[in-house]
DRENVOFI-141690 format. One record per atom (N, C-alpha, C): residue number from 1; atom name; x, y, z. Coordinates in steps of 0.001 Angstrom, whole numbers, plus 500000, padded with zeros to 6 digits. Layout:
    n  atom      xx      yy      zz
  NUM    CA       X       Y       Z
...
END
This chain:
    n  atom      xx      yy      zz
    1     N  111847  878589  536127
    1    CA  113407  878120  536386
    1     C  114200  879188  536011
    2     N  115013  879433  536827
    2    CA  116140  880542  536961
    2     C  117087  880302  535760
    3     N  117351  881382  535197
    3    CA  118355  881389  534171
    3     C  119797  881317  534804
    4     N  120707  880531  534063
    4    CA  121963  880373  534470
    4     C  122854  881842  534566
    5     N  123510  882058  535605
    5    CA  124110  883445  535793
    5     C  125518  883555  535095
    6     N  125736  884474  534458
    6    CA  127167  884670  533900
    6     C  127635  886107  534410
    7     N  128777  886116  534716
    7    CA  129385  887344  535073
    7     C  130717  887945  534124
    8     N  130197  888585  533096
    8    CA  131402  889087  532365
    8     C  132000  890239  532964
    9     N  133269  890169  533009
    9    CA  134312  891304  533287
    9     C  134500  892411  532365
   10     N  135114  893355  532685
   10    CA  135547  894604  531790
   10     C  136176  894117  530568
   11     N  136952  893134  530549
   11    CA  137717  892615  529099
   11     C  136670  892095  528289
   12     N  135462  891679  528775
   12    CA  134536  891082  528023
   12     C  133518  892213  527603
   13     N  133003  893089  528516
   13    CA  132073  894136  528354
   13     C  132782  895098  527422
   14     N  133848  895286  527406
   14    CA  134600  896288  526435
   14     C  134545  895710  524994
   15     N  134448  894403  524770
   15    CA  134384  893987  523217
   15     C  132903  894073  522765
   16     N  132006  894662  523565
   16    CA  130762  894781  523260
   16     C  130686  896292  522579
   17     N  131764  896823  522709
   17    CA  131514  898261  521902
   17     C  132841  898656  521297
   18     N  133843  897746  521312
   18    CA  135082  898094  520484
   18     C  134870  897414  519276
   19     N  135540  898100  518179
   19    CA  135479  897421  517039
   19     C  136339  896162  517002
   20     N  136054  895271  516069
   20    CA  136684  893776  516223
   20     C  137885  893882  515553
   21     N  138596  894986  515219
   21    CA  139806  895249  514658
   21     C  140882  895154  515674
   22     N  141711  894176  515766
   22    CA  142715  894077  516798
   22     C  141963  893487  517960
   23     N  140811  893159  518302
   23    CA  140296  892681  519433
   23     C  140069  891069  518980
   24     N  140558  890300  520109
   24    CA  140311  888752  519828
   24     C  139078  888311  520654
   25     N  138474  887331  520100
   25    CA  137310  886798  520634
   25     C  136026  887700  520613
   26     N  135982  888812  519752
   26    CA  135017  889776  519711
   26     C  133600  888967  519463
   27     N  133594  888101  518485
   27    CA  132294  887258  518148
   27     C  131964  886513  519271
   28     N  132720  885963  520086
   28    CA  132142  885024  521257
   28     C  131730  886081  522340
   29     N  132430  887332  522431
   29    CA  131728  888169  523255
   29     C  130275  888701  523059
   30     N  130177  888914  521702
   30    CA  128759  889349  521274
   30     C  127949  888116  521227
   31     N  128266  887017  521107
   31    CA  127268  885808  521427
   31     C  126846  885831  522824
   32     N  127885  886175  523730
   32    CA  127563  886200  525162
   32     C  126402  887357  525398
   33     N  126707  888611  524855
   33    CA  125826  889645  524874
   33     C  124410  889264  524345
   34     N  124321  888577  523260
   34    CA  123159  888122  522684
   34     C  122376  887179  523546
   35     N  123007  886283  524145
   35    CA  122388  885226  524955
   35     C  121750  885971  526253
   36     N  122271  887112  526528
   36    CA  121802  887887  527750
   36     C  120597  888620  527288
   37     N  120763  889385  526107
   37    CA  119567  890049  525602
   37     C  118516  889172  525337
   38     N  118604  887954  524760
   38    CA  117613  886998  524499
   38     C  117110  886199  525569
   39     N  117616  886595  526860
   39    CA  117299  886107  528123
   39     C  117543  884515  528188
   40     N  118649  884083  527599
   40    CA  118956  882785  527690
   40     C  119986  882698  528883
   41     N  120775  883668  529374
   41    CA  121543  883771  530401
   41     C  121114  885201  531291
   42     N  121418  884999  532556
   42    CA  121314  886270  533310
   42     C  122431  886904  533672
   43     N  122779  888100  533357
   43    CA  124056  888780  533543
   43     C  123991  889362  535042
   44     N  125098  889259  535597
   44    CA  125280  889876  537251
   44     C  126775  890371  537068
   45     N  127051  891660  537556
   45    CA  128339  892203  537689
   45     C  128490  892829  538956
   46     N  129797  893181  539523
   46    CA  129992  893960  540560
   46     C  129939  895533  540152
   47     N  129372  896296  541054
   47    CA  129161  897673  540766
   47     C  130465  898571  540267
   48     N  131532  897934  540339
   48    CA  132797  898646  539808
   48     C  133068  898488  538242
   49     N  132065  897470  537586
   49    CA  132257  897356  536255
   49     C  132310  898739  535557
   50     N  131433  899657  535884
   50    CA  131376  900940  535146
   50     C  132606  901842  535260
   51     N  133121  901757  536391
   51    CA  134543  902562  536682
   51     C  135575  902027  535939
   52     N  135671  900505  535777
   52    CA  136822  899861  535214
   52     C  136699  900105  533666
   53     N  135462  899895  533189
   53    CA  135131  900032  531669
   53     C  135449  901417  531501
   54     N  134749  902337  532101
   54    CA  135103  903885  531890
   54     C  136404  904294  531886
   55     N  137204  903729  532736
   55    CA  138698  903944  532905
   55     C  139292  903669  531409
   56     N  139131  902505  530985
   56    CA  139685  902089  529911
   56     C  139168  902961  528571
   57     N  137925  903133  528602
   57    CA  137442  903885  527502
   57     C  137762  905382  527389
   58     N  137760  906019  528647
   58    CA  138218  907296  528568
   58     C  139883  907473  528495
   59     N  140667  906639  528667
   59    CA  141961  906696  528354
   59     C  142367  906432  526947
   60     N  141690  905256  526404
   60    CA  142118  904727  525085
   60     C  141191  905439  523978
   61     N  140156  905637  524257
   61    CA  139091  906170  523264
   61     C  138341  907400  523706
   62     N  138903  908554  523999
   62    CA  138257  909827  524655
   62     C  137093  910293  523812
   63     N  137451  910278  522383
   63    CA  136286  910686  521400
   63     C  134785  909906  521353
   64     N  135005  908616  521793
   64    CA  133773  907718  521756
   64     C  133489  907309  523320
   65     N  134269  907529  524155
   65    CA  134065  907065  525547
   65     C  132386  907505  525758
   66     N  132049  908667  525664
   66    CA  130681  908922  526241
   66     C  129754  908304  525538
   67     N  129340  908291  524184
   67    CA  128531  907465  523789
   67     C  128443  905891  523904
   68     N  129807  905441  524054
   68    CA  130007  903849  524269
   68     C  129572  903674  525989
   69     N  129800  904510  526736
   69    CA  129311  904260  528142
   69     C  128133  904295  528258
   70     N  127362  905218  527671
   70    CA  126025  905667  527593
   70     C  125310  904348  526997
   71     N  125813  903683  526155
   71    CA  125103  902610  525493
   71     C  125159  901396  526599
   72     N  126189  901236  527095
   72    CA  126661  900256  528145
   72     C  125641  900373  529306
   73     N  125626  901696  529868
   73    CA  124762  901890  530801
   73     C  123265  901624  530470
   74     N  122959  902024  529203
   74    CA  121479  901676  528798
   74     C  121281  900206  528685
   75     N  122268  899470  528497
   75    CA  122120  898028  528384
   75     C  121640  897362  529867
   76     N  121776  898066  530718
   76    CA  121144  897894  532085
   76     C  121566  896498  532710
   77     N  123061  896497  532860
   77    CA  123577  895280  533655
   77     C  123182  895323  534979
   78     N  122590  894304  535551
   78    CA  122068  894187  536825
   78     C  123579  894024  537782
   79     N  123606  894870  538839
   79    CA  124637  895057  539618
   79     C  124605  893839  540931
   80     N  125383  893075  541318
   80    CA  125195  892413  542535
   80     C  125214  893344  543687
   81     N  124304  892964  544737
   81    CA  124315  893720  545952
   81     C  125686  893376  546741
   82     N  126100  894336  547563
   82    CA  127182  894024  548454
   82     C  126866  893249  549494
   83     N  127761  892220  549909
   83    CA  127457  891156  550969
   83     C  128769  890961  551545
   84     N  128738  890499  552889
   84    CA  129963  890025  553579
   84     C  130435  888768  552945
   85     N  129418  888006  552533
   85    CA  130114  886752  551811
   85     C  130915  887128  550547
   86     N  130402  888000  549755
   86    CA  131101  888605  548506
   86     C  132459  889133  548919
   87     N  132432  889995  549806
   87    CA  133745  890503  550266
   87     C  134652  889663  550804
   88     N  134333  888510  551660
   88    CA  135283  887539  551942
   88     C  135760  886601  550704
   89     N  134860  886419  549933
   89    CA  135357  885682  548750
   89     C  136292  886491  547967
   90     N  135883  887668  547669
   90    CA  136937  888474  546971
   90     C  138223  888529  547569
   91     N  138369  888859  548698
   91    CA  139576  888956  549680
   91     C  140410  887564  549529
   92     N  139760  886520  549647
   92    CA  140232  885224  549515
   92     C  140890  884962  548195
   93     N  140274  885293  547104
   93    CA  140642  885201  545812
   93     C  142007  886046  545479
   94     N  141790  887257  545864
   94    CA  142877  888352  545732
   94     C  144220  887776  546428
   95     N  143995  887082  547529
   95    CA  145154  886366  548206
   95     C  145597  885061  547476
   96     N  144674  884204  547297
   96    CA  145031  882886  546711
   96     C  145450  882873  545220
   97     N  145039  883807  544621
   97    CA  145508  884039  543134
   97     C  146631  885072  542732
   98     N  146914  885764  543834
   98    CA  147845  886944  543629
   98     C  147226  887908  542565
   99     N  145935  888206  542856
   99    CA  145457  888985  541807
   99     C  144899  890321  542213
  100     N  144551  891102  541323
  100    CA  143876  892624  541978
  100     C  142621  892301  542488
  101     N  142210  893217  543405
  101    CA  140727  892950  543940
  101     C  139826  893143  542875
  102     N  140141  894048  541946
  102    CA  139085  894335  540847
  102     C  138734  892814  540068
  103     N  139721  892294  539723
  103    CA  139674  890798  539098
  103     C  138866  889905  539910
  104     N  139399  889812  541331
  104    CA  138558  889029  542402
  104     C  137162  889230  542355
  105     N  136708  890633  542479
  105    CA  135451  891013  542625
  105     C  134547  890451  541564
  106     N  134788  890397  540429
  106    CA  133953  889703  539423
  106     C  133843  888098  539640
  107     N  134837  887595  539830
  107    CA  135194  886152  540185
  107     C  134237  885780  541388
  108     N  134259  886603  542547
  108    CA  133593  886458  543612
  108     C  132060  886555  543464
  109     N  131720  887644  542578
  109    CA  130135  887741  542260
  109     C  129637  886164  541799
  110     N  130507  885784  540904
  110    CA  130090  884402  540154
  110     C  129905  883247  541181
  111     N  130944  883211  542020
  111    CA  131004  882097  543159
  111     C  129853  882324  544015
  112     N  129631  883586  544497
  112    CA  128490  883647  545648
  112     C  127278  883161  545069
  113     N  127154  883676  543700
  113    CA  125756  883486  543038
  113     C  125533  882202  542207
  114     N  126508  881449  542461
  114    CA  126521  880107  541645
  114     C  126396  880265  540080
  115     N  127328  881277  539684
  115    CA  127416  881587  538316
  115     C  128703  881312  537855
  116     N  128920  881923  536314
  116    CA  130079  881479  535703
  116     C  130753  882844  535319
  117     N  131906  882947  535833
  117    CA  132885  884199  535619
  117     C  133507  884040  534153
  118     N  133190  884925  533179
  118    CA  133664  884890  531813
  118     C  134605  885945  531652
  119     N  136061  885540  531305
  119    CA  136868  886796  531174
  119     C  137737  886457  530103
  120     N  138281  887639  529525
  120    CA  139497  887239  528240
  120     C  140873  887467  528917
  121     N  141016  887533  530280
  121    CA  142185  887460  531043
  121     C  142843  886344  531088
  122     N  143626  885918  530203
  122    CA  144132  884521  530213
  122     C  145138  884316  531509
  123     N  145974  885352  532052
  123    CA  146690  885307  533163
  123     C  145849  884802  534515
  124     N  144779  885651  534521
  124    CA  143953  885293  535558
  124     C  143258  884078  535827
  125     N  142870  883756  534684
  125    CA  142163  882249  534397
  125     C  143273  881098  534829
  126     N  144558  881408  534270
  126    CA  145701  880570  534856
  126     C  145818  880292  536403
  127     N  145778  881683  536995
  127    CA  145897  881672  538336
  127     C  144723  881163  539046
  128     N  143687  881347  538523
  128    CA  142374  881010  539407
  128     C  141664  879812  538978
  129     N  141972  879175  538098
  129    CA  141065  877956  537585
  129     C  140773  876993  538561
  130     N  141667  876696  539757
  130    CA  141296  875838  540592
  130     C  140248  876319  541697
  131     N  140035  877573  541467
  131    CA  139075  878075  542445
  131     C  137507  877740  542044
  132     N  137284  877338  540582
  132    CA  136119  877183  540114
  132     C  135277  878274  539516
  133     N  134251  878135  538846
  133    CA  133372  879112  538630
  133     C  133762  880146  537436
  134     N  134876  879611  536753
  134    CA  135551  880704  535726
  134     C  135828  880000  534255
  135     N  135781  880636  533430
  135    CA  136039  880330  532153
  135     C  136607  881395  531223
  136     N  137529  881065  530514
  136    CA  138166  882058  529589
  136     C  137256  882387  528488
  137     N  137007  883336  527931
  137    CA  136141  883935  527005
  137     C  136257  883052  525752
  138     N  137514  882800  525189
  138    CA  137717  881906  524179
  138     C  137279  880499  524220
  139     N  137082  879974  525473
  139    CA  136668  878491  525887
  139     C  135101  878407  526206
  140     N  134459  879728  526444
  140    CA  133093  879798  526905
  140     C  132170  879098  525683
  141     N  131287  878300  526095
  141    CA  130182  877723  525272
  141     C  128987  878497  525227
  142     N  128697  878939  524128
  142    CA  127270  879634  524168
  142     C  126069  878672  524256
  143     N  124943  879140  524734
  143    CA  123788  878299  525053
  143     C  123344  877720  523707
  144     N  122947  876370  523698
  144    CA  122744  875496  522137
  144     C  121642  876449  521480
  145     N  120688  877184  522023
  145    CA  119663  877662  521139
  145     C  120249  878788  520328
  146     N  121450  879365  520784
  146    CA  122184  880497  520121
  146     C  122643  880044  518742
  147     N  123095  878635  518690
  147    CA  123797  877964  517598
  147     C  122725  877486  516598
  148     N  121603  877180  516961
  148    CA  120534  876644  516023
  148     C  120202  877625  515023
  149     N  120287  877239  513731
  149    CA  119854  878067  512589
  149     C  118582  878559  512598
  150     N  118293  879816  512566
  150    CA  116867  880441  512607
  150     C  116004  880102  511420
  151     N  114790  879777  511352
  151    CA  114007  879467  509948
  151     C  113203  880544  509738
END
């Protein structure tokens, strides 16, 4: 049986390496990462994820950017292959939601692969909620197996 697909965007992936100081919903982002590591969910991201995350880390945290990016690359996030369907969907989302192509790219991966786009970007969720396949990180529900106490 195939695992449910989740598409975390840069706002979520960054929480995997940033200190929880000043970051909201870090615990939930780390639960998402744990669900991926424990193979309860399958991650899938557009290839631009590394450039978007790298841009933020290089500008805001230059001293830590290299080791943090290396750790994220080592994590091995599977990248969705380019397709005409993905491109059409991303362009439609950009137009319908008045968003950047970057935001729409993650959402399009989720829609094309029948997954769920998880983002901490409240504004995008507000604009795109009628398109489906999207959840705000704060509202994301971890798999039940993660919430069971270990013996």
